[in-house]
VEXFISE-614434 format. One record per residue (C-alpha): x, y, z; residue in three letters. Coordinates in steps of 0.1 Angstrom, whole numbers, m for minus. Layout:
N
      X      Y      Z   aa
      X      Y      Z  ALA
...
***
This chain:
723
      X      Y      Z   aa
   1218    885   1042  MET
   1197    854   1041  THR
   1187    842   1006  LYS
   1163    815    997  PHE
   1170    784    976  MET
   1151    781    944  PRO
   1140    745    947  SER
   1110    728    963  SER
   1133    709    985  ALA
   1148    742    997  ALA
   1112    754   1005  PHE
   1107    724   1028  ALA
   1140    733   1046  VAL
   1126    769   1049  LEU
   1094    757   1065  CYS
   1114    735   1090  ILE
   1136    764   1099  ALA
   1106    786   1105  LEU
   1090    762   1128  PHE
   1123    761   1147  GLN
   1121    799   1151  HIS
   1154    804   1132  SER
   1159    836   1113  PRO
   1183    818   1090  ALA
   1155    804   1068  ALA
   1177    790   1040  ALA
   1211    776   1033  ASP
   1245    794   1035  ASP
   1244    806    999  HIS
   1238    842    990  ALA
   1232    859    957  LYS
   1257    884    945  VAL
   1237    909    924  ILE
   1259    926    897  PRO
   1269    961    906  GLY
   1256    958    942  VAL
   1283    958    968  GLU
   1263    966   1000  THR
   1240    939   1016  THR
   1205    944   1003  PRO
   1174    944   1025  MET
   1160    910   1035  SER
   1126    898   1047  ALA
   1141    895   1081  GLU
   1152    931   1080  ASP
   1117    942   1070  LEU
   1100    923   1098  ILE
   1125    934   1125  SER
   1126    971   1114  THR
   1114    992   1143  PRO
   1079   1007   1139  ARG
   1071   1042   1150  LEU
   1036   1051   1162  SER
   1018   1084   1158  GLY
   1028   1110   1185  PRO
   1007   1127   1212  ILE
   1016   1161   1226  VAL
   1013   1178   1259  THR
    987   1205   1262  ASN
   1013   1233   1259  ASP
   1028   1218   1228  GLY
   1062   1214   1245  ARG
   1067   1176   1247  PHE
   1058   1147   1225  ALA
   1053   1111   1234  ILE
   1058   1084   1208  TYR
   1061   1046   1209  GLN
   1086   1024   1190  VAL
   1078    987   1185  THR
   1109    964   1182  GLN
   1107    928   1168  THR
   1133    904   1180  ASP
   1149    888   1149  ALA
   1151    853   1166  GLU
   1120    850   1188  SER
   1098    874   1167  PHE
   1085    888   1200  GLU
   1073    924   1196  ARG
   1082    948   1224  THR
   1070    984   1225  PRO
   1091   1012   1241  SER
   1079   1047   1250  LEU
   1098   1079   1245  TYR
   1095   1116   1256  LEU
   1108   1143   1233  LEU
   1113   1180   1240  ASP
   1100   1198   1209  LEU
   1115   1232   1219  LYS
   1151   1219   1221  GLU
   1164   1211   1186  PRO
   1186   1180   1186  GLY
   1175   1170   1221  GLU
   1178   1132   1225  ALA
   1145   1114   1234  PRO
   1141   1101   1269  VAL
   1130   1065   1275  SER
   1100   1061   1298  LEU
   1091   1032   1320  ASP
   1054   1035   1331  LEU
   1056   1004   1353  GLY
   1030    986   1333  LEU
   1026    976   1297  SER
   1007   1004   1280  ALA
    987   1015   1250  SER
    962   1042   1239  SER
    980   1072   1254  PHE
    964   1107   1261  ALA
    974   1137   1281  PHE
    947   1150   1305  GLY
    941   1186   1315  SER
    960   1178   1346  ASP
    991   1171   1324  ASP
    991   1134   1336  TYR
    997   1108   1310  LEU
    967   1084   1308  TYR
    968   1050   1292  PHE
    953   1015   1290  LEU
    969    984   1305  SER
    958    949   1312  SER
    984    946   1339  GLU
    980    957   1375  HIS
   1004    969   1402  THR
    989    942   1424  ASP
    998    908   1409  ASP
    968    892   1427  SER
    943    913   1407  GLN
    924    898   1377  GLU
    939    906   1343  GLU
    917    930   1323  ARG
    921    963   1306  SER
    919    994   1329  ARG
    927   1031   1326  VAL
    958   1043   1345  TRP
    977   1076   1347  LYS
   1012   1087   1356  VAL
   1029   1120   1362  ALA
   1059   1127   1340  LEU
   1090   1149   1344  GLU
   1112   1162   1316  ALA
   1140   1139   1327  ASP
   1118   1108   1323  GLY
   1110   1104   1359  ASN
   1076   1087   1364  VAL
   1053   1089   1394  THR
   1026   1063   1395  GLY
   1009   1044   1379  PRO
    976   1055   1395  ILE
    944   1036   1388  LEU
    917   1057   1371  VAL
    890   1033   1359  ALA
    884    996   1365  ASP
    852    981   1352  MET
    847    946   1367  PRO
    823    934   1340  LEU
    841    945   1308  ALA
    875    951   1294  ASP
    879    988   1285  ILE
    887    990   1248  HIS
    893   1028   1247  GLY
    888   1061   1264  PHE
    885   1098   1258  LYS
    890   1125   1285  LEU
    868   1155   1287  SER
    885   1189   1282  PRO
    885   1197   1319  ASP
    894   1162   1330  GLY
    863   1158   1351  GLY
    847   1131   1329  GLN
    859   1102   1309  ILE
    842   1083   1280  ALA
    849   1046   1280  LEU
    839   1021   1254  TRP
    837    983   1250  ALA
    815    957   1233  PRO
    784    957   1255  ILE
    749    943   1249  ALA
    724    971   1238  ARG
    700    962   1265  ASP
    727    964   1292  CYS
    722    996   1313  PRO
    757    995   1327  THR
    792    992   1315  PHE
    791    954   1311  GLY
    765    927   1319  CYS
    767    889   1322  ASP
    759    874   1289  GLY
    774    902   1267  ASP
    782    887   1233  GLY
    763    855   1239  GLU
    729    861   1224  ALA
    738    840   1193  HIS
    748    810   1214  LEU
    716    793   1225  PRO
    732    760   1234  GLY
    733    732   1244  PRO
    760    727   1216  GLY
    785    751   1203  THR
    765    763   1173  GLY
    761    800   1165  ARG
    725    809   1156  LEU
    718    840   1134  TYR
    685    856   1125  GLU
    679    868   1089  GLY
    673    904   1101  ASP
    704    907   1123  ASP
    726    923   1096  GLY
    762    912   1096  PHE
    768    877   1107  PHE
    805    880   1102  ARG
    827    910   1094  HIS
    863    913   1082  TRP
    878    885   1104  ASP
    853    881   1132  THR
    819    863   1136  TRP
    793    888   1148  SER
    777    889   1182  THR
    741    900   1176  PRO
    728    923   1203  GLY
    763    934   1214  THR
    779    965   1200  TYR
    807    989   1207  ASN
    791   1013   1232  ARG
    804   1044   1249  VAL
    795   1053   1285  PHE
    805   1086   1302  VAL
    816   1086   1338  PHE
    825   1113   1363  ASP
    861   1110   1374  VAL
    867   1110   1412  HIS
    898   1103   1432  GLN
    905   1066   1430  GLY
    878   1058   1404  GLY
    848   1067   1383  VAL
    811   1070   1391  ILE
    779   1071   1371  GLY
    779   1059   1336  GLY
    757   1075   1310  VAL
    754   1057   1276  PRO
    758   1082   1247  ILE
    736   1060   1225  ASP
    707   1066   1249  GLY
    695   1047   1280  VAL
    664   1033   1263  ASP
    671   1009   1234  PRO
    637   1016   1219  GLU
    642   1053   1215  THR
    680   1055   1213  GLY
    705   1045   1187  LEU
    717   1009   1180  THR
    750   1007   1163  GLY
    788   1005   1168  ASN
    808   1034   1182  THR
    837   1031   1174  PRO
    826   1018   1140  THR
    834    983   1128  MET
    858    970   1117  PRO
    884    997   1117  PHE
    870   1026   1137  GLY
    889   1040   1167  GLY
    891   1070   1189  GLY
    888   1093   1160  GLU
    851   1084   1159  ASP
    846   1100   1193  ILE
    853   1136   1202  VAL
    843   1159   1231  TRP
    828   1193   1226  ALA
    854   1219   1236  PRO
    833   1230   1266  ASP
    826   1194   1277  GLY
    789   1198   1272  SER
    787   1166   1251  GLY
    802   1142   1226  ILE
    802   1140   1188  TYR
    805   1105   1175  PHE
    802   1084   1144  VAL
    779   1054   1140  ALA
    760   1034   1114  ARG
    726   1022   1126  GLU
    726    985   1129  SER
    698    967   1110  SER
    692    941   1084  ALA
    703    966   1058  THR
    737    973   1074  GLU
    757    950   1050  PRO
    744    971   1020  THR
    746   1006   1036  SER
    775   1031   1038  THR
    753   1055   1058  ASP
    777   1065   1085  LEU
    764   1095   1104  ASP
    776   1120   1130  ILE
    756   1122   1162  TYR
    757   1144   1193  PHE
    750   1133   1228  SER
    743   1159   1255  ASP
    751   1133   1282  LEU
    716   1133   1295  SER
    710   1097   1287  GLY
    684   1106   1261  GLY
    686   1096   1224  ALA
    715   1114   1206  PRO
    708   1140   1179  SER
    716   1129   1144  GLU
    734   1159   1128  LEU
    738   1145   1093  THR
    704   1129   1088  VAL
    700   1146   1054  ALA
    729   1127   1039  ASN
    724   1090   1032  GLN
    761   1084   1024  ALA
    792   1085   1045  VAL
    797   1113   1071  ASP
    827   1108   1094  THR
    858   1124   1110  GLY
    841   1151   1132  PRO
    864   1177   1146  VAL
    850   1208   1165  PRO
    867   1241   1162  SER
    887   1253   1192  PRO
    859   1278   1201  ASP
    832   1252   1198  GLY
    812   1271   1172  LYS
    818   1249   1142  TYR
    821   1212   1134  LEU
    844   1201   1105  ALA
    839   1167   1090  TYR
    842   1148   1057  VAL
    813   1135   1037  ALA
    806   1115   1006  MET
    776   1123    983  ALA
    766   1089    968  ARG
    750   1063    991  PRO
    764   1028    987  GLY
    798   1039    974  TYR
    826   1035    999  GLU
    852   1052    976  SER
    833   1084    967  ASP
    851   1117    971  ARG
    854   1128   1007  THR
    846   1166   1008  VAL
    854   1187   1039  VAL
    821   1201   1053  HIS
    817   1228   1080  LEU
    786   1230   1102  ARG
    776   1260   1122  ASP
    766   1244   1154  LEU
    743   1273   1164  LYS
    723   1276   1132  THR
    728   1241   1117  GLY
    740   1256   1084  GLU
    764   1234   1066  THR
    788   1243   1038  ARG
    809   1220   1016  ALA
    843   1237   1018  LEU
    863   1217    993  THR
    836   1209    968  GLU
    857   1225    940  ASN
    890   1208    949  TYR
    890   1173    933  ASP
    908   1153    960  ARG
    895   1131    989  SER
    905   1146   1023  PHE
    909   1129   1056  GLY
    927   1133   1089  GLY
    912   1166   1097  LEU
    925   1189   1125  SER
    922   1225   1134  TRP
    951   1249   1140  THR
    951   1260   1177  PRO
    939   1295   1167  ASP
    910   1281   1147  GLY
    920   1300   1116  LYS
    926   1269   1094  ALA
    918   1233   1090  ILE
    946   1208   1082  LEU
    940   1177   1062  ALA
    958   1151   1041  THR
    948   1136   1008  ALA
    963   1112    982  ALA
    977   1133    954  ASP
    996   1117    924  VAL
   1016   1091    944  LEU
   1021   1114    974  ASP
   1000   1121   1005  THR
   1008   1158   1014  PRO
    992   1181   1040  VAL
    967   1207   1029  PHE
    956   1239   1047  LYS
    920   1249   1042  ILE
    905   1283   1050  ASP
    872   1277   1069  PRO
    858   1310   1057  LYS
    864   1307   1019  THR
    872   1271   1014  GLY
    905   1280    997  ALA
    929   1250    997  VAL
    967   1253    999  GLU
    990   1223    994  LYS
   1019   1226   1018  LEU
   1055   1218   1008  ASP
   1069   1203   1040  LEU
   1096   1180   1026  MET
   1126   1184   1004  ALA
   1119   1164    973  GLY
   1087   1144    972  ASN
   1062   1147   1001  GLU
   1058   1109   1000  ALA
   1034   1098   1027  HIS
   1026   1122   1055  ILE
   1004   1112   1084  GLY
    996   1117   1121  ASN
    995   1155   1116  VAL
    994   1175   1149  THR
    991   1213   1148  SER
   1010   1231   1175  LEU
   1010   1267   1187  PRO
   1031   1291   1166  GLY
   1022   1276   1132  ASN
   1042   1244   1139  ARG
   1034   1210   1125  LEU
   1044   1177   1140  LEU
   1039   1147   1117  PHE
   1052   1113   1105  THR
   1066   1108   1071  ARG
   1076   1076   1053  ASP
   1084   1066   1017  SER
   1091   1035    997  ILE
   1128   1039   1006  GLY
   1124   1045   1044  ALA
   1100   1038   1073  PRO
   1082   1064   1093  ALA
   1101   1090   1112  GLU
   1089   1120   1132  LEU
   1093   1155   1117  PHE
   1086   1191   1129  LEU
   1078   1221   1106  SER
   1081   1257   1118  ASP
   1058   1281   1101  GLY
   1047   1255   1075  TYR
   1082   1255   1061  GLU
   1102   1224   1052  GLN
   1105   1202   1082  ALA
   1134   1188   1101  ARG
   1136   1152   1114  PRO
   1132   1146   1151  LEU
   1138   1108   1152  THR
   1161   1082   1138  ASP
   1141   1051   1146  VAL
   1150   1032   1114  ALA
   1166   1056   1089  THR
   1202   1049   1098  THR
   1195   1012   1100  ARG
   1179   1010   1066  THR
   1205   1034   1052  GLY
   1232   1008   1058  LYS
   1215    984   1034  MET
   1219    985    996  ALA
   1200   1016    984  SER
   1170   1014    961  THR
   1158   1041    938  VAL
   1122   1048    929  THR
   1115   1064    895  THR
   1081   1080    888  ARG
   1068   1079    852  PHE
   1036   1088    833  SER
   1022   1076    801  PHE
    991   1077    779  PRO
    968   1050    794  GLY
    933   1038    784  ALA
    915   1064    764  GLY
    947   1085    762  GLY
    944   1097    798  GLU
    976   1103    818  THR
    984   1074    841  VAL
   1012   1073    866  TRP
   1035   1045    878  GLY
   1067   1038    897  GLN
   1098   1016    892  ILE
   1117   1005    923  THR
   1150    988    919  ARG
   1184    985    935  LEU
   1202   1017    926  GLU
   1236   1001    916  GLN
   1223    970    900  GLN
   1233    963    864  THR
   1210    945    840  GLY
   1194    925    828  PRO
   1170    928    857  ILE
   1139    905    860  PRO
   1107    924    863  ALA
   1078    923    887  ILE
   1044    939    878  LEU
   1031    949    912  TYR
    993    953    912  ILE
    976    972    941  HIS
    943    963    958  GLY
    912    984    965  GLY
    906    986    936  PRO
    902   1023    946  GLN
    937   1024    961  GLY
    972   1033    951  THR
   1008   1020    953  PHE
   1018   1054    966  ARG
   1053   1065    976  ASP
   1050   1050   1011  GLY
   1064   1024   1034  TRP
   1046    991   1040  SER
   1052    963   1064  SER
   1034    939   1041  ARG
   1036    946   1003  TRP
   1070    964   1004  ASN
   1086    973    970  PRO
   1120    979    986  ARG
   1123    945   1001  VAL
   1112    928    968  LEU
   1136    950    947  ALA
   1164    941    971  SER
   1161    905    959  GLN
   1173    916    925  GLY
   1140    926    908  TYR
   1127    957    892  ALA
   1093    964    908  VAL
   1069    981    884  ILE
   1036    995    898  SER
   1009   1013    878  VAL
    981   1034    893  ASP
    955   1023    868  PHE
    921   1038    862  HIS
    903   1034    895  GLY
    933   1045    916  SER
    933   1072    943  ALA
    950   1106    940  GLY
    940   1117    905  TYR
    905   1130    909  GLY
    871   1114    913  GLN
    864   1108    876  ASP
    896   1088    873  PHE
    886   1067    903  MET
    850   1062    891  ASP
    863   1050    857  ALA
    867   1014    870  ILE
    830   1011    878  ASN
    815    982    860  LYS
    848    979    841  ASP
    871    958    864  TRP
    889    940    837  GLY
    888    967    810  GLY
    907   1000    814  LYS
    927    988    844  PRO
    942    959    823  LEU
    949    982    794  GLU
    967   1006    818  ASP
    988    978    832  LEU
    997    966    797  GLN
   1007   1001    785  LEU
   1024   1010    818  GLY
   1045    978    818  PHE
   1058    986    784  GLU
   1064   1022    792  ALA
   1085   1012    822  ALA
   1106    988    800  LEU
   1112   1017    775  LYS
   1122   1040    804  LEU
   1147   1016    820  ASP
   1164    995    793  ARG
   1181    974    819  GLN
   1148    957    829  ILE
   1143    924    812  ASP
   1107    925    801  GLY
   1108    889    788  GLY
   1117    876    823  ASN
   1088    888    844  ALA
   1061    879    869  CYS
   1029    896    880  ALA
   1017    897    916  MET
    989    913    936  GLY
    965    910    965  ALA
    927    916    969  SER
    917    934    937  TYR
    954    929    927  GLY
    948    892    932  GLY
    916    894    911  TYR
    937    911    883  MET
    963    883    885  VAL
    934    858    880  ASN
    921    880    851  TRP
    956    882    836  ILE
    959    844    837  ALA
    931    842    812  GLY
    933    875    794  ASN
    970    881    791  TRP
    982    845    794  PRO
   1014    847    773  ASP
   1031    877    790  ARG
   1045    864    823  PHE
   1067    835    834  SER
   1048    833    867  CYS
   1020    847    888  LEU
   1014    853    925  ILE
    978    857    936  GLN
    970    867    972  HIS
    933    868    984  ASP
    922    873    949  GLY
    886    871    936  LEU
    882    840    913  PHE
    845    835    908  ASP
    823    867    910  MET
    791    848    917  ARG
    804    827    946  SER
    823    858    959  PHE
    792    879    960  TYR
    772    854    980  TYR
    801    848   1005  ALA
    815    883   1012  THR
    802    905   1040  GLU
    801    942   1030  GLU
    777    939   1001  LEU
    777    976    993  TRP
    811    971    977  PHE
    802    947    948  PRO
    768    962    944  ARG
    783    996    936  TRP
    812    984    915  ASP
    791    960    894  PHE
    758    979    894  GLY
    736    958    918  GLY
    734    924    934  SER
    746    894    914  TYR
    710    886    904  SER
    704    922    893  GLU
    736    927    874  ALA
    745    891    864  ARG
    758    902    829  GLU
    783    926    844  THR
    796    902    870  TYR
    800    875    844  GLU
    816    898    819  ARG
    845    904    843  TRP
    845    870    859  ASN
    880    853    859  PRO
    864    818    862  VAL
    850    822    827  ASN
    885    823    812  HIS
    902    794    831  VAL
    905    773    799  ASP
    931    798    788  LYS
    952    796    819  TRP
    987    783    814  LYS
   1010    804    836  THR
   1025    789    869  PRO
   1007    805    899  MET
   1013    807    936  LEU
    980    811    955  VAL
    980    826    990  ILE
    950    830   1013  THR
    940    834   1050  GLY
    912    813   1066  GLU
    900    843   1086  LYS
    895    864   1055  ASP
    858    871   1053  TYR
    861    900   1028  ARG
    875    877   1001  VAL
    868    843   1016  PRO
    896    818   1014  TYR
    875    794    993  SER
    882    818    964  GLN
    918    808    967  GLY
    909    771    969  LEU
    888    774    938  GLN
    917    790    918  SER
    941    763    931  PHE
    917    736    920  THR
    915    752    885  ALA
    953    751    883  LEU
    956    715    895  GLN
    931    701    871  GLU
    948    717    842  ARG
    983    705    853  GLY
    996    740    856  ILE
   1026    743    881  PRO
   1011    757    913  SER
   1015    761    950  GLN
    989    770    977  LEU
    999    787   1009  LEU
    971    789   1035  VAL
    974    808   1068  PHE
    948    795   1093  PRO
    953    825   1116  ASP
    954    854   1092  GLU
    927    875   1076  ASN
    928    896   1044  HIS
    963    906   1055  TRP
    994    887   1069  VAL
   1002    904   1102  LEU
   1021    878   1123  GLY
   1059    882   1123  ALA
   1066    845   1116  GLU
   1038    843   1091  ASN
   1052    873   1073  SER
   1086    856   1071  LEU
   1070    825   1057  GLN
   1050    846   1032  TRP
   1082    863   1020  HIS
   1102    831   1019  GLY
   1075    814    998  THR
   1072    843    974  VAL
   1109    846    970  PHE
   1113    809    963  ASN
   1085    810    937  TRP
   1101    840    919  LEU
   1136    823    920  ASP
   1120    792    906  GLN
   1105    809    875  TRP
   1127    839    868  LEU
   1163    838    856  VAL
   1186    862    874  GLN
   1219    876    862  ASN
   1235    867    896  VAL
   1263    846    910  GLU
   1259    822    939  THR
   1287    821    964  VAL
   1294    800    995  LYS
   1294    822   1026  GLU
***
């Protein structure tokens, strides 16, 4: 296992090694952690761990297709592989598939062909662009094809949805609103008047940048429906309406994270239900996502959820087409309000809130094939289990599908015969595919990474609760190497959101197991504002960013130290990203004597400059009670910049230049504050990353820098040996 040297000179060596694409990013010394005989997990292990995608299933529920992405440990090149698995044959080995082209966005059609997107072509002379293809599959993995389905010369196809009978296909891509076809010359260029390279934005255009991308006024994600004919598609009806004056203007799929789940066909193929937020000058302050229906006539779509000015999303029609299930929030302008499952009678328009009396936020809706139940997932005290909801009564049943903790369940697919196919991951292990018969405890179907990670030194995660702010119960977790003997340096791990959670789940970015494997006890606390404990608990952070959450962190940290006496509480660092980075900045001035070091990633530093530089303004407006000018006192009450004169703790600052949610200038400001006070500090800036660090080499550099910083400031009870 590669270990990182604790000196600044070693960090320079690390950077050189990274630029040379060498996985051995340090010297030939390794830590020997007392009590641990097996090699612990390294950052290289995390980055190269195979990643499992969500499955898709044939129409009869017999076969599943899933993708596994491998990352080469030396070149960092990521390569996806596709597999076919027989769900009716227990223990059957998956069959590798070769479609003849690189592929993504898979779906089975009514003809049982496998449809997918690819930017490659069977004819090497053809222009590279994203097209829809299909192949015929056999159980032994034999592939016939690929056969071209849709090729649009003026636009890359970003996604597709097949109609239930396969006679039509919905395609989407960024297309100018006044373009009547699937792509026009000049799409995405309205803000580039020339003759120079300047981008020009009008004050009433709405977003001028979003997440990590500068906006292209006049161009939106748009969906067109085509008839499928042998060898191609014909027609092309926009579901937002042919006439921009009478139709809808907005993004479908929604931006920045929407996908195919925003678009769903009616079971009889008569139209499409879809999610959009109307684009206007008020869009940066509005959470009013709505569900629409297009009858494919080219007229303006019908807005089904016009009565609700808050979020409506996740439409899923019942198998018989009589009802539409979806989730909705109640309070406009609040992105973290409780998501309640609603059911709409599509004939009468009557709508019922099914889960109004069950205090959890549901998502990932699907119907059972017989239409007798709705399945959903929800955060629930560190787990994300599956729930079964009765569409008649609204009764909610939490399913027990896993031995031990449910951990994080996702990608739920309901199959005939009361079978459930899903992925499950935890802090200790990445996602694998599972199958449950009769809603009983599931059996694993894949071993993508379990055996591999099982060969590394095991970690153990201990859940604990304690009386937090106001005496309310607060939950946390301790993750550490199972066999390590103390004293063990401590890390206070602070989640983002702030309406989020450090749940029992795997992460390719902020991973407790890989940090604990370096010889640290990782302590996380789901402070007031966290998800999975009811809406009142989540709402408690409103206008109180530095109050109850800090108290919970302080109490939770001490509770963890009492629970595990091997943890060295006097030898500790705190680290977090986004809101977690804000809290690190807040701790620097309001709990300045507790930690030996701090690590702040994409953290908010100055609430005034943050407000005027971020993009989704509904977020600070809700959490602080208005705009900065309207709620100046609240912003300044919880503003880290007002406490910099108390800063004394060494801090590592990390930021990405493409982060438009918490602009990287926030990191620069905090680094300046550290420098002018002579506080030991480092600044790591990624020019090609956004709010997250996604690139493989960037991730390795992130981990190397973090590990070096921790090694520099924390004293470990370890030996160093020459390999």
